[in-house]
Residue frames as qw, qx, qy, qz and C-alpha x, y, z in Angstrom:
[[0.233, -0.719, -0.112, 0.646, -27.28, -24.06, 61.48],
 [0.503, 0.847, 0.170, 0.038, -27.56, -21.45, 58.73],
 [0.715, 0.101, 0.052, 0.690, -24.29, -20.57, 57.06],
 [0.135, -0.939, -0.115, 0.293, -22.87, -17.13, 57.74],
 [0.601, 0.675, -0.082, 0.421, -20.58, -14.94, 55.65],
 [0.616, -0.109, -0.329, 0.708, -17.37, -13.71, 57.23],
 [0.016, 0.381, 0.018, 0.924, -18.55, -10.09, 56.99],
 [0.618, -0.546, -0.287, -0.487, -21.64, -11.02, 59.00],
 [0.817, -0.313, -0.377, 0.304, -19.55, -12.89, 61.55],
 [0.442, 0.141, -0.195, 0.864, -17.16, -9.97, 61.88],
 [0.238, -0.483, -0.098, -0.837, -20.02, -7.51, 62.39],
 [0.755, -0.503, -0.357, -0.223, -21.68, -9.75, 64.97],
 [0.733, -0.189, -0.338, 0.559, -18.41, -10.07, 66.94],
 [0.230, 0.301, -0.065, 0.923, -17.84, -6.32, 66.69],
 [0.427, -0.544, -0.190, -0.697, -21.31, -5.46, 68.04],
 [0.826, -0.464, -0.306, -0.091, -21.22, -8.02, 70.85],
 [0.792, -0.282, -0.162, 0.517, -17.65, -7.44, 71.95],
 [0.459, 0.118, 0.013, 0.880, -15.74, -4.41, 70.67],
 [0.133, -0.584, -0.264, -0.756, -18.66, -1.98, 70.67],
 [0.640, -0.665, -0.383, -0.039, -19.29, -2.75, 74.33],
 [0.635, -0.317, -0.145, 0.689, -15.99, -1.09, 75.24],
 [0.111, -0.536, 0.052, 0.835, -14.68, 2.29, 74.13],
 [0.573, 0.683, 0.424, -0.161, -17.05, 3.49, 71.40],
 [0.216, 0.877, -0.302, -0.304, -14.47, 5.73, 69.74],
 [0.232, -0.457, 0.832, 0.214, -11.98, 2.85, 69.47],
 [0.566, 0.267, 0.778, -0.056, -14.69, 0.48, 68.21],
 [0.506, 0.803, 0.206, -0.237, -15.81, 2.87, 65.46],
 [0.091, 0.798, -0.528, -0.274, -12.23, 3.54, 64.39],
 [0.387, -0.246, 0.882, 0.113, -11.51, -0.21, 64.30],
 [0.612, 0.475, 0.621, -0.120, -14.60, -0.95, 62.21],
 [0.386, 0.865, -0.113, -0.300, -13.58, 1.71, 59.72],
 [0.103, -0.601, 0.758, 0.231, -10.20, -0.03, 59.33],
 [0.494, 0.071, 0.867, -0.004, -11.91, -3.38, 58.81],
 [0.558, 0.703, 0.350, -0.268, -14.24, -1.87, 56.19],
 [0.273, 0.846, -0.359, -0.285, -11.28, -0.52, 54.25],
 [0.049, 0.589, -0.800, -0.104, -8.81, -3.40, 54.45],
 [0.270, -0.087, 0.949, -0.137, -10.68, -6.62, 55.26],
 [0.569, 0.411, 0.554, -0.447, -14.31, -6.63, 54.17],
 [0.539, 0.634, -0.270, -0.485, -13.68, -5.93, 50.45],
 [0.290, 0.437, -0.842, -0.125, -11.55, -9.10, 50.30],
 [0.127, 0.004, -0.970, 0.205, -13.09, -11.47, 52.84],
 [0.400, 0.048, 0.345, -0.848, -16.52, -10.07, 53.60],
 [0.774, 0.193, -0.137, -0.588, -18.43, -12.30, 51.17],
 [0.468, 0.309, -0.828, -0.011, -16.48, -15.46, 51.87],
 [0.857, -0.388, -0.304, -0.147, -17.49, -18.50, 53.89],
 [0.282, -0.814, 0.461, -0.213, -15.36, -18.13, 57.09],
 [0.894, -0.204, 0.398, 0.025, -14.65, -21.89, 57.00],
 [0.818, 0.433, 0.196, 0.324, -12.85, -21.44, 53.68],
 [0.076, 0.957, -0.231, 0.157, -10.65, -18.51, 54.71],
 [0.912, 0.017, -0.183, 0.368, -7.01, -19.62, 54.81],
 [0.531, -0.647, 0.019, 0.548, -3.91, -18.16, 56.49],
 [0.441, 0.036, 0.389, 0.808, -2.40, -17.03, 53.14],
 [0.028, 0.738, 0.502, 0.450, -5.59, -15.05, 52.37],
 [0.402, -0.888, -0.196, 0.110, -5.28, -13.16, 55.64],
 [0.622, -0.401, 0.196, 0.643, -1.52, -12.75, 55.33],
 [0.390, 0.408, 0.435, 0.702, -1.95, -11.14, 51.90],
 [0.155, -0.890, -0.322, -0.284, -4.17, -8.47, 53.47],
 [0.583, -0.764, -0.002, 0.276, -1.75, -7.85, 56.32],
 [0.646, -0.071, 0.296, 0.700, 1.25, -7.65, 53.98],
 [0.217, 0.665, 0.368, 0.613, -0.50, -4.89, 52.01],
 [0.376, -0.908, -0.159, -0.091, -1.07, -2.98, 55.25],
 [0.704, -0.497, 0.158, 0.482, 2.58, -3.45, 56.21],
 [0.569, 0.331, 0.334, 0.674, 3.64, -2.15, 52.80],
 [0.019, -0.870, -0.208, -0.447, 2.16, 1.21, 53.81],
 [0.292, 0.411, -0.507, 0.699, 4.49, 1.26, 56.80],
 [0.558, -0.444, 0.170, -0.680, 1.69, 0.70, 59.32],
 [0.420, 0.166, -0.883, 0.126, 3.03, -2.34, 61.17],
 [0.167, 0.045, 0.714, -0.678, 1.07, -1.81, 64.37],
 [0.622, 0.222, 0.014, -0.751, -2.14, -1.49, 62.37],
 [0.607, 0.228, -0.710, -0.274, -1.43, -4.80, 60.63],
 [0.237, 0.029, -0.901, 0.363, -1.13, -6.59, 63.97],
 [0.352, 0.149, 0.463, -0.800, -4.33, -4.95, 65.25],
 [0.674, 0.238, -0.308, -0.628, -6.21, -6.10, 62.16],
 [0.492, 0.154, -0.857, 0.009, -4.84, -9.61, 62.68],
 [0.025, 0.032, 0.780, -0.624, -6.01, -9.49, 66.30],
 [0.533, 0.195, 0.176, -0.805, -9.51, -8.41, 65.28],
 [0.684, 0.219, -0.557, -0.418, -9.81, -11.18, 62.69],
 [0.337, 0.120, -0.895, 0.265, -8.55, -13.71, 65.24],
 [0.229, 0.084, 0.626, -0.741, -11.08, -12.59, 67.85],
 [0.653, 0.226, -0.095, -0.717, -13.90, -12.79, 65.32],
 [0.615, 0.213, -0.736, -0.186, -12.82, -16.29, 64.31],
 [0.169, 0.037, -0.872, 0.458, -12.64, -17.46, 67.93],
 [0.460, 0.157, 0.346, -0.802, -16.09, -15.98, 68.46],
 [0.687, 0.259, -0.410, -0.541, -17.15, -17.99, 65.40],
 [0.386, 0.146, -0.902, 0.124, -15.72, -21.17, 66.93],
 [0.145, 0.077, 0.718, -0.676, -17.77, -20.60, 70.08],
 [0.568, 0.305, 0.159, -0.748, -20.90, -20.07, 67.99],
 [0.717, 0.134, 0.684, 0.011, -20.30, -23.11, 65.81],
 [0.543, 0.793, -0.014, -0.277, -19.62, -21.25, 62.56],
 [0.518, 0.652, -0.548, 0.079, -15.97, -22.33, 62.19],
 [0.942, -0.287, -0.161, 0.073, -13.74, -24.98, 63.72],
 [0.735, -0.197, -0.028, 0.649, -10.36, -23.24, 63.80],
 [0.029, -0.940, -0.002, 0.340, -8.66, -19.84, 63.82],
 [0.804, 0.464, 0.103, 0.357, -6.62, -19.38, 60.60],
 [0.119, 0.908, -0.229, 0.331, -4.66, -16.46, 62.11],
 [0.836, -0.543, 0.033, 0.071, -3.04, -18.66, 64.77],
 [0.788, -0.196, 0.220, 0.540, 0.41, -18.89, 63.15],
 [0.437, 0.797, 0.198, 0.367, 0.37, -15.71, 61.07],
 [0.324, -0.936, 0.102, 0.086, 2.21, -13.64, 63.67],
 [0.710, -0.353, 0.419, 0.442, 5.46, -15.40, 62.79],
 [0.563, 0.404, 0.474, 0.543, 5.14, -14.16, 59.19],
 [0.040, 0.968, 0.213, 0.130, 4.61, -10.50, 60.04],
 [0.442, 0.579, -0.280, 0.626, 7.34, -7.90, 60.23],
 [0.570, -0.484, -0.457, 0.482, 8.78, -7.46, 63.69],
 [0.087, 0.777, 0.107, 0.615, 8.28, -3.89, 64.82],
 [0.489, -0.263, -0.478, 0.680, 10.04, -2.16, 67.68],
 [0.073, -0.910, -0.394, -0.111, 7.96, 0.69, 69.05],
 [0.429, 0.233, -0.150, 0.860, 9.55, 4.12, 69.36],
 [0.105, -0.512, -0.489, 0.698, 8.72, 6.93, 71.79],
 [0.266, 0.827, 0.471, 0.152, 6.13, 9.38, 70.46],
 [0.402, 0.366, 0.009, 0.839, 7.62, 12.64, 69.18],
 [0.339, -0.839, -0.407, 0.121, 7.35, 15.38, 71.78],
 [0.240, 0.700, -0.163, 0.653, 8.58, 18.90, 72.44],
 [0.687, -0.542, -0.405, 0.265, 10.15, 19.30, 75.88],
 [0.431, 0.030, -0.117, 0.894, 12.31, 22.43, 75.66],
 [0.013, -0.650, -0.517, 0.557, 10.46, 25.34, 77.39],
 [0.091, 0.482, -0.219, -0.843, 11.10, 27.88, 74.63],
 [0.146, -0.003, -0.822, -0.550, 9.84, 25.45, 71.98],
 [0.050, -0.508, -0.839, 0.190, 6.74, 24.79, 74.08],
 [0.055, 0.625, 0.216, -0.748, 6.10, 28.53, 74.06],
 [0.141, 0.305, -0.547, -0.767, 6.43, 28.65, 70.27],
 [0.087, -0.253, -0.940, -0.210, 4.00, 25.74, 69.98],
 [0.003, -0.631, -0.649, 0.425, 1.41, 27.57, 72.10],
 [0.074, 0.540, -0.117, -0.830, 1.91, 30.74, 70.06],
 [0.141, 0.099, -0.758, -0.629, 1.28, 28.87, 66.81],
 [0.068, -0.436, -0.896, 0.043, -1.83, 27.24, 68.30],
 [0.027, 0.641, 0.385, -0.664, -3.15, 30.68, 69.34],
 [0.125, 0.469, -0.350, -0.801, -2.63, 31.92, 65.79],
 [0.121, 0.153, 0.928, 0.316, -4.50, 29.00, 64.18],
 [0.311, 0.005, -0.123, -0.942, -7.57, 30.48, 62.48],
 [0.572, -0.236, -0.700, -0.356, -9.78, 27.35, 62.57],
 [0.382, -0.544, 0.313, -0.679, -11.53, 28.07, 65.87],
 [0.923, -0.256, 0.033, -0.283, -12.79, 24.61, 66.85],
 [0.888, 0.203, -0.275, 0.309, -9.48, 22.99, 65.98],
 [0.190, 0.593, -0.407, 0.668, -7.55, 25.68, 67.85],
 [0.592, -0.496, 0.280, -0.570, -9.61, 25.00, 70.96],
 [0.990, -0.071, -0.095, -0.070, -9.14, 21.25, 70.62],
 [0.678, 0.386, -0.382, 0.495, -5.36, 21.66, 70.47],
 [0.111, -0.589, 0.388, -0.700, -5.39, 23.95, 73.50],
 [0.812, -0.365, 0.169, -0.422, -7.43, 21.45, 75.49],
 [0.947, 0.151, -0.251, 0.134, -5.16, 18.62, 74.36],
 [0.440, 0.455, -0.451, 0.629, -2.14, 20.45, 75.75],
 [0.331, -0.526, 0.313, -0.718, -3.84, 21.72, 78.92],
 [0.852, -0.267, 0.197, -0.405, -5.33, 18.35, 79.92],
 [0.150, 0.520, -0.831, -0.127, -2.78, 16.00, 78.26],
 [0.777, 0.061, 0.549, -0.301, -5.33, 13.20, 77.96],
 [0.435, 0.015, 0.782, 0.445, -5.16, 10.71, 75.10],
 [0.156, 0.105, -0.396, -0.899, -6.45, 12.00, 71.78],
 [0.326, -0.309, -0.822, -0.351, -9.35, 9.52, 71.69],
 [0.266, -0.521, -0.668, 0.461, -10.45, 10.57, 75.17],
 [0.026, -0.366, -0.052, 0.929, -10.49, 14.23, 74.14],
 [0.268, 0.028, -0.521, -0.810, -12.41, 13.95, 70.88],
 [0.408, -0.335, -0.828, -0.188, -14.87, 11.56, 72.56],
 [0.090, -0.169, -0.571, 0.799, -15.61, 13.96, 75.42],
 [0.151, -0.639, -0.659, -0.366, -19.27, 14.83, 76.09],
 [0.110, -0.562, 0.114, -0.812, -20.62, 18.00, 77.68],
 [0.769, -0.521, -0.194, -0.314, -22.36, 15.91, 80.34],
 [0.848, -0.101, -0.314, 0.415, -18.92, 14.85, 81.60],
 [0.267, 0.400, -0.215, 0.850, -17.89, 18.43, 82.41],
 [0.451, -0.665, -0.564, 0.191, -18.77, 19.19, 86.03],
 [0.187, 0.704, 0.000, 0.685, -18.72, 22.98, 86.12],
 [0.534, -0.785, 0.003, -0.315, -19.54, 23.23, 89.82],
 [0.847, -0.455, 0.185, 0.203, -16.54, 21.06, 90.75],
 [0.185, 0.836, -0.460, -0.236, -14.15, 22.26, 88.00],
 [0.493, -0.265, 0.823, 0.093, -13.72, 18.64, 86.89],
 [0.647, 0.319, -0.477, -0.503, -13.96, 16.54, 83.78],
 [0.651, -0.198, 0.693, -0.238, -15.14, 13.04, 84.71],
 [0.472, 0.373, -0.671, -0.433, -14.20, 10.49, 82.04],
 [0.890, -0.157, 0.207, -0.375, -16.17, 7.23, 82.41],
 [0.580, -0.403, 0.691, 0.152, -14.24, 3.92, 82.52],
 [0.771, 0.390, 0.494, 0.092, -15.47, 2.66, 79.15],
 [0.441, 0.893, -0.036, 0.082, -13.65, 5.54, 77.44],
 [0.261, -0.817, 0.513, 0.022, -10.34, 4.94, 79.20],
 [0.527, 0.476, -0.701, -0.072, -7.54, 2.68, 77.97],
 [0.154, 0.180, -0.898, 0.370, -7.35, 0.90, 81.33],
 [0.467, -0.452, -0.665, -0.367, -11.15, 0.82, 81.81],
 [0.386, -0.460, -0.559, 0.572, -11.02, 2.88, 85.00],
 [0.041, 0.941, 0.318, 0.106, -12.78, 6.22, 85.57],
 [0.570, 0.049, -0.060, 0.818, -10.51, 9.24, 85.34],
 [0.114, -0.915, -0.315, 0.227, -10.74, 12.76, 86.76],
 [0.516, 0.337, 0.097, 0.781, -9.21, 15.79, 85.07],
 [0.208, -0.709, -0.327, 0.589, -9.03, 18.91, 87.27],
 [0.400, 0.723, 0.348, 0.443, -9.81, 21.98, 85.18],
 [0.404, -0.240, -0.118, 0.875, -7.49, 24.94, 85.58],
 [0.170, 0.699, 0.243, -0.651, -8.83, 28.49, 85.17],
 [0.145, 0.476, -0.532, -0.685, -7.45, 28.67, 81.62],
 [0.023, 0.093, 0.965, 0.243, -8.99, 25.30, 80.75],
 [0.159, 0.608, 0.690, -0.360, -12.39, 26.48, 81.92],
 [0.174, 0.657, -0.094, -0.728, -12.02, 29.59, 79.75],
 [0.096, 0.236, -0.798, -0.547, -11.33, 27.40, 76.70],
 [0.055, 0.327, 0.943, -0.018, -14.35, 25.22, 77.52],
 [0.189, 0.667, 0.429, -0.579, -16.63, 28.25, 77.84],
 [0.204, 0.542, -0.396, -0.713, -15.50, 29.49, 74.44],
 [0.075, 0.057, -0.936, -0.338, -16.02, 26.03, 72.95],
 [0.172, 0.427, 0.818, -0.345, -19.45, 25.78, 74.56],
 [0.310, 0.609, 0.058, -0.728, -20.60, 28.74, 72.46],
 [0.295, 0.399, -0.677, -0.543, -19.70, 26.72, 69.37],
 [0.468, 0.034, -0.855, -0.221, -20.79, 23.18, 70.23],
 [0.199, -0.102, 0.700, -0.678, -22.69, 23.38, 73.53],
 [0.709, 0.129, 0.087, -0.688, -25.98, 22.41, 71.90],
 [0.755, 0.262, -0.572, -0.186, -24.54, 19.08, 70.78],
 [0.923, -0.377, -0.080, -0.003, -23.71, 15.95, 72.77],
 [0.841, 0.011, -0.030, 0.540, -20.01, 16.08, 71.96],
 [0.273, -0.762, 0.084, 0.580, -17.45, 18.78, 72.70],
 [0.003, -0.490, 0.580, 0.650, -16.11, 18.15, 69.20],
 [0.742, 0.396, 0.483, -0.242, -18.92, 16.95, 66.93],
 [0.536, 0.072, 0.609, 0.580, -17.98, 15.86, 63.44],
 [0.149, 0.380, -0.182, -0.895, -18.38, 18.47, 60.73],
 [0.309, 0.048, -0.752, -0.581, -20.13, 15.86, 58.58],
 [0.584, -0.414, -0.659, -0.232, -22.38, 14.23, 61.17],
 [0.186, -0.585, 0.340, -0.713, -23.17, 16.15, 64.34],
 [0.875, -0.358, 0.002, -0.326, -24.40, 12.96, 66.01],
 [0.927, -0.029, -0.122, 0.353, -20.84, 11.61, 66.00],
 [0.348, -0.861, 0.175, 0.326, -17.64, 13.08, 67.36],
 [0.409, 0.796, -0.429, -0.120, -14.51, 13.89, 65.42],
 [0.952, 0.074, -0.207, 0.212, -11.81, 11.31, 64.78],
 [0.628, -0.677, 0.089, 0.373, -8.66, 11.52, 66.89],
 [0.673, 0.151, 0.306, 0.656, -6.57, 12.04, 63.75],
 [0.152, 0.902, 0.244, 0.321, -7.87, 15.62, 63.44],
 [0.462, -0.854, 0.126, 0.203, -5.44, 16.69, 66.17],
 [0.667, -0.203, 0.451, 0.557, -2.50, 15.37, 64.20],
 [0.420, 0.614, 0.458, 0.487, -3.84, 17.05, 61.05],
 [0.129, -0.980, -0.135, -0.073, -4.09, 20.33, 62.94],
 [0.582, -0.641, 0.291, 0.408, -0.48, 20.05, 64.08],
 [0.598, 0.161, 0.505, 0.602, 0.59, 19.53, 60.48],
 [0.200, 0.838, 0.398, 0.315, -1.48, 22.56, 59.47],
 [0.240, -0.968, 0.061, 0.028, 0.43, 24.83, 61.88],
 [0.381, 0.800, -0.457, 0.079, 3.77, 23.56, 60.63],
 [0.455, -0.529, 0.697, -0.165, 4.80, 20.61, 62.79],
 [0.604, 0.305, -0.688, -0.261, 6.04, 17.43, 61.15],
 [0.907, -0.277, -0.260, -0.182, 5.43, 13.95, 62.56],
 [0.753, 0.113, -0.421, 0.494, 9.05, 13.63, 63.64],
 [0.093, 0.412, -0.303, 0.855, 8.79, 16.77, 65.78],
 [0.299, 0.004, 0.614, -0.730, 5.52, 16.38, 67.68],
 [0.331, -0.293, -0.787, -0.431, 2.29, 14.39, 67.62],
 [0.523, -0.567, -0.114, -0.627, -0.88, 14.74, 69.66],
 [0.881, -0.362, -0.295, 0.069, 0.07, 11.85, 71.93],
 [0.605, 0.229, -0.296, 0.703, 3.38, 13.62, 72.50],
 [0.243, -0.688, 0.048, -0.682, 1.59, 16.26, 74.57],
 [0.848, -0.504, -0.131, -0.098, 1.50, 13.70, 77.38],
 [0.815, -0.032, -0.132, 0.563, 5.28, 13.28, 77.34],
 [0.219, 0.569, -0.033, 0.792, 5.71, 17.04, 77.03],
 [0.506, -0.698, -0.012, -0.506, 3.62, 17.63, 80.15],
 [0.915, -0.369, -0.123, 0.108, 5.15, 14.75, 82.13],
 [0.715, 0.179, -0.131, 0.663, 8.73, 15.81, 81.39],
 [0.067, 0.598, -0.053, 0.797, 8.12, 19.49, 82.09],
 [0.638, -0.654, -0.069, -0.401, 6.16, 18.90, 85.28],
 [0.905, -0.239, -0.162, 0.313, 8.89, 16.61, 86.54],
 [0.513, 0.320, -0.109, 0.789, 11.48, 19.33, 85.81],
 [0.232, -0.658, -0.023, -0.716, 9.25, 21.75, 87.73],
 [0.012, -0.306, 0.761, -0.572, 9.54, 19.49, 90.77],
 [0.761, -0.148, 0.038, -0.631, 6.16, 17.77, 90.83],
 [0.503, -0.290, 0.803, -0.133, 6.22, 14.26, 92.39],
 [0.173, 0.158, -0.850, -0.472, 6.14, 11.37, 89.94],
 [0.065, 0.329, 0.927, -0.167, 3.14, 9.75, 91.67],
 [0.264, 0.625, 0.318, -0.663, 1.06, 12.90, 91.11],
 [0.262, 0.489, -0.505, -0.661, 2.08, 13.10, 87.45],
 [0.085, 0.043, -0.970, -0.222, 1.48, 9.40, 86.86],
 [0.187, 0.450, 0.785, -0.383, -1.95, 9.53, 88.49],
 [0.329, 0.646, 0.072, -0.685, -2.93, 12.45, 86.24],
 [0.241, 0.395, -0.718, -0.520, -1.69, 10.50, 83.21],
 [0.876, -0.011, 0.086, -0.474, -4.05, 7.68, 84.29],
 [0.514, 0.391, -0.761, 0.061, -1.15, 5.28, 84.49],
 [0.868, -0.426, -0.041, -0.253, -1.63, 2.26, 86.75],
 [0.291, -0.662, 0.685, -0.084, 1.13, 1.03, 89.02],
 [0.672, 0.289, -0.648, -0.214, 2.48, -2.19, 87.51],
 [0.127, 0.110, -0.884, 0.435, 2.91, -3.58, 91.03],
 [0.453, -0.432, -0.601, -0.497, -0.60, -4.99, 91.53],
 [0.533, -0.477, -0.601, 0.357, -0.28, -5.31, 95.28],
 [0.245, -0.245, -0.163, 0.924, 0.90, -1.74, 95.68],
 [0.175, -0.196, -0.413, -0.872, -1.73, -0.47, 93.24],
 [0.453, -0.492, -0.722, -0.178, -4.49, -2.21, 95.21],
 [0.451, -0.568, -0.465, 0.508, -3.58, -0.19, 98.28],
 [0.185, -0.058, 0.094, 0.977, -3.26, 3.16, 96.50],
 [0.060, 0.681, 0.728, -0.052, -6.72, 4.51, 97.26],
 [0.085, -0.719, -0.120, 0.680, -5.86, 8.20, 97.32],
 [0.567, 0.695, 0.364, 0.253, -6.60, 10.13, 94.15],
 [0.492, -0.246, 0.031, 0.834, -4.20, 12.93, 95.24],
 [0.233, 0.776, 0.508, 0.292, -6.79, 15.40, 93.99],
 [0.213, -0.940, -0.049, 0.263, -5.54, 18.45, 95.90],
 [0.455, -0.473, 0.487, 0.576, -2.05, 17.99, 94.50],
 [0.438, 0.316, 0.687, 0.486, -3.39, 17.29, 91.04],
 [0.111, 0.916, 0.385, 0.024, -5.50, 20.45, 91.08],
 [0.263, -0.862, 0.193, 0.389, -2.49, 22.56, 92.02],
 [0.510, -0.213, 0.633, 0.542, -0.34, 20.83, 89.42],
 [0.394, 0.563, 0.637, 0.350, -2.83, 21.33, 86.59],
 [0.013, 0.980, 0.177, -0.089, -3.11, 25.03, 87.44],
 [0.406, -0.680, 0.399, 0.462, 0.69, 25.34, 87.57],
 [0.531, 0.122, 0.684, 0.486, 0.86, 23.64, 84.14],
 [0.268, 0.814, 0.476, 0.199, -1.68, 26.06, 82.65],
 [0.186, -0.950, 0.054, 0.246, 0.20, 29.03, 84.15],
 [0.530, -0.388, 0.546, 0.521, 3.48, 27.71, 82.72],
 [0.474, 0.423, 0.641, 0.431, 1.94, 27.42, 79.24],
 [0.086, 0.955, 0.283, 0.018, 0.60, 30.97, 79.45],
 [0.355, -0.816, 0.255, 0.378, 3.99, 32.31, 80.51],
 [0.525, -0.179, 0.634, 0.538, 5.91, 30.52, 77.77],
 [0.380, 0.660, 0.575, 0.298, 3.36, 31.58, 75.15],
 [0.052, -0.985, -0.104, 0.129, 3.71, 35.20, 76.27],
 [0.454, -0.603, 0.449, 0.478, 7.50, 34.94, 76.03],
 [0.526, 0.192, 0.675, 0.479, 7.20, 33.54, 72.50],
 [0.233, 0.863, 0.427, 0.137, 4.89, 36.37, 71.43],
 [0.178, -0.959, 0.119, 0.183, 7.38, 38.89, 72.82],
 [0.689, 0.630, -0.323, 0.154, 10.25, 37.08, 71.08],
 [0.365, -0.730, 0.540, -0.208, 12.09, 36.08, 74.24]]
């Protein structure tokens, strides 16, 4: 069997496995590997890669404070190595015991705004943002409260205008299940405005540098920083907590909120019998959410 370099092995694993799932996640992951792994290990024989070599890479990533990223990189290298074992390129996975040498990291809740007046101020600042495409992306992120990767990876073909729905295919979802997002009147207005900007492209939010690709999810966080919000105050993922908390305070049932968040019941037996999509309730809830945002934004503009 012809010898293979680790960079070639990694790319082969990526194309056969990771790229077959969520494309946005796969592209983001490959970019990380290109930056942190390939310059060091790409030209090496995978049989000669040792645990200390990999640990040195992961320690540098940890030094930047990105502990979760370090563990994801370790996981990707491990999967590539195990793929290599199956293909006969290597005989063992050198990452097997590295987890014990990495920094233990306790996850913290994502920063979110939940006080109604502060939500109004957030919407006011978004309305005042002069970068049109980014303003619209932030508005859609708040109105739909989907994950950032799901939003920036949205395609115009997924918007069902006749049904007032956004149908997200399973390969783009975290849990690999299709998801429906009812579109409130205000959300449709934002989409119509956005369509004038990007409707001729495949993506709702095509990259400024390559229109054949969509924007990276980090642009939402960058936009929040641009309008004056620090990481400790709010992040794009925090819009989900903001919506869930507020809708609960408004009296919406938890099962309706959880279904719209695309959360799956951890009780597998109960989840198997939950066939109802609760679409009527979800439509009313999403419209109530959009109306609430409009009201609080108006109050903020008036200084209430």
